[in-house]
C-alpha positions in Angstrom: 152.9 76.3 102.6 155.4 73.9 104.1 154.4 70.9 106.3 155.8 72.6 109.4 153.9 75.8 108.6 150.7 73.8 108.2 151.3 72.1 111.5 151.8 75.4 113.3 148.7 76.9 111.8 146.7 73.8 112.6 147.8 73.9 116.2 146.9 77.6 116.4 143.5 77.0 115.0 142.8 74.1 117.4 143.9 76.3 120.3 141.6 79.1 119.2 138.7 76.6 118.8 139.4 75.1 122.3 139.5 78.6 123.8 136.3 79.6 122.1 134.5 76.5 123.3 135.6 77.2 126.9 135.3 81.0 127.0 132.2 81.7 124.9 129.1 81.9 127.1 126.3 79.5 126.3 123.1 81.5 126.1 120.0 80.5 128.0 116.3 80.7 126.7 115.8 84.3 127.8 119.0 85.4 126.1 117.9 83.6 122.9 114.5 85.2 122.9 116.1 88.6 123.4 118.5 88.0 120.6 115.6 86.8 118.3 113.7 90.0 119.0 116.6 92.1 117.8 117.0 90.2 114.5 113.3 90.2 113.6 112.4 88.4 110.3 116.1 87.6 109.7 116.2 85.2 112.7 116.2 82.0 110.7 119.0 83.2 108.4 121.1 84.5 111.3 120.6 81.3 113.3 121.7 79.2 110.2 124.9 81.2 109.8 125.7 81.2 113.5 125.0 77.5 113.8 127.1 76.7 110.7 130.1 78.7 111.8 130.2 78.3 115.6 129.9 74.5 115.6 133.1 74.3 113.5 134.6 75.0 116.9 134.0 72.4 119.6 130.8 74.1 120.7 127.9 71.7 121.3 125.2 71.5 118.7 122.6 70.9 121.3 122.3 74.6 122.3 121.7 75.5 118.6 119.1 72.8 118.2 117.3 74.0 121.3 117.5 77.5 120.0 116.1 76.4 116.6 113.1 74.7 118.2 112.5 77.6 120.5 112.8 80.4 118.0 111.5 79.1 114.7 109.4 76.1 115.5 109.8 72.4 114.9 109.7 72.0 111.1 111.9 75.1 110.4 114.1 74.3 113.4 114.8 70.7 112.1 115.5 72.0 108.6 117.9 74.7 109.9 119.6 72.2 112.2 120.3 69.7 109.5 121.5 72.2 106.9 123.8 73.9 109.4 125.1 70.6 110.6 126.0 69.6 107.1 127.7 73.0 106.4 129.6 72.9 109.6 130.7 69.3 108.9 132.0 70.3 105.4 133.9 73.3 106.8 135.5 71.3 109.6 136.4 68.5 107.1 137.9 70.9 104.6 139.9 72.9 107.2 141.4 69.7 108.7 142.2 68.3 105.3 143.9 71.5 104.3 146.0 71.8 107.4 146.6 68.3 108.7 146.3 65.7 105.9 150.0 65.9 104.9 151.0 65.2 108.5 148.8 62.1 108.8 150.0 60.8 105.4 153.6 60.9 106.6 152.6 58.6 109.6 150.5 56.1 107.7 153.3 53.6 108.1 152.4 53.4 111.8 150.0 50.6 112.5 147.7 52.6 114.8 147.4 55.5 112.4 146.9 53.2 109.4 144.2 51.1 111.3 142.1 54.2 112.2 142.4 55.5 108.7 141.5 52.2 107.1 138.4 51.7 109.4 137.1 55.2 108.6 137.8 55.2 104.8 136.7 51.6 104.3 133.6 51.8 106.4 132.0 54.3 104.1 128.6 55.8 104.9 127.7 53.2 107.5 130.8 53.9 109.6 130.2 57.7 109.6 126.5 57.3 110.3 127.1 54.9 113.1 129.6 57.2 114.8 127.4 60.3 114.3 124.6 58.4 116.1 126.6 57.9 119.3 126.0 61.0 121.4 129.4 60.8 123.3 131.3 61.1 120.0 132.0 64.9 119.8 130.8 66.5 116.5 133.7 68.8 115.7 136.7 66.7 116.7 135.3 63.7 114.8 134.9 66.0 111.7 138.6 67.0 112.1 139.5 63.3 112.3 137.6 62.5 109.1 139.3 65.4 107.4 142.8 64.2 108.0 141.9 60.6 107.1 141.3 59.2 103.6 137.5 59.4 103.9 136.0 60.8 100.8 133.8 63.9 101.1 130.6 62.5 99.6 130.2 59.5 102.0 131.3 61.6 104.9 128.6 64.2 104.3 126.0 61.6 103.6 126.8 59.7 106.8 126.9 62.9 108.8 123.5 64.0 107.5 121.9 60.5 108.1 123.5 60.1 111.5 122.5 63.6 112.7 118.8 63.4 111.8 117.6 61.4 114.9 119.5 63.5 117.4 118.6 66.8 115.8 114.9 65.9 115.6 114.9 64.7 119.2 116.5 67.8 120.6 114.4 70.2 118.6 111.1 68.4 119.4 111.8 67.1 122.9 114.3 69.6 124.3 113.0 71.5 127.3 114.3 74.9 126.3 112.2 76.8 128.9 113.8 75.2 132.0 117.1 74.0 130.6 116.5 70.5 132.0 117.0 67.3 130.0 113.7 65.5 129.7 113.7 61.7 130.3 112.4 61.1 126.8 115.4 62.8 125.3 117.8 60.7 127.4 115.9 57.6 126.2 116.3 58.7 122.6 120.0 59.2 123.1 120.3 55.7 124.5 118.5 54.3 121.5 120.7 56.3 119.1 123.9 55.1 120.9 122.8 51.5 120.6 122.0 51.8 116.9 125.3 53.5 116.3 127.2 50.8 118.3 125.5 48.0 116.3 126.4 49.7 113.0 130.0 50.2 114.1 130.3 46.6 115.1 129.1 45.6 111.6 131.7 47.9 110.0 134.5 46.5 112.2 133.5 42.9 111.4 133.2 43.6 107.7 136.7 45.2 107.7 138.4 42.6 109.8 141.0 40.7 107.8 140.2 37.0 107.2 142.4 34.5 108.9 145.0 33.0 106.5 144.2 29.4 105.5 147.2 27.2 106.1 148.5 25.5 103.0 148.4 21.7 103.1 151.7 20.0 103.8 153.2 18.1 100.8 152.6 14.4 101.0 155.7 12.3 101.9 157.1 9.7 99.5 155.0 6.5 99.3 156.6 3.8 101.4 
């Protein structure tokens, strides 16, 4: 597939994902209970598959974490949430690398593109974990960005899993699925996660910052 064909396909996929995120209805607690009643014992498996596939599109993970806690309980809900998050992250990463990596490679001579790529690839697990901890960083778009960068798959998945644990646990355990309200404890958790992620990100940026060149000493003049 040529570079232009990959670009066209990538744009079409992104447009489809954006449309799905806007047009697909987000189910409420009553809808989730009714859906679980129709799937019976297969509920955990169906939830895992739906979570893994639908969050490849920019659909918030929160609704699936709430559903996991509501439908299968805390322990199973956390397990399903983390496994599905890792699967969705791998799928998003692979799709972006397949369709968009060549395009980014051609623009690495641009300082802005090269800087972002170097920060992500050089920061390793800490950089990915830190950014996954910050709630305002959207899950799917960040996965696409990592896919088109030089980030290796292993540290990307490890950082995604580590950075997703606190938020997944908090939503499954503390999410008020019955009323749809956001409990204050969950907001407090998000604030702590964002702070931890910001601290980690600052450490990555400081570590990756180039050292200032040391001026060479001027040659001594002739003795007079």
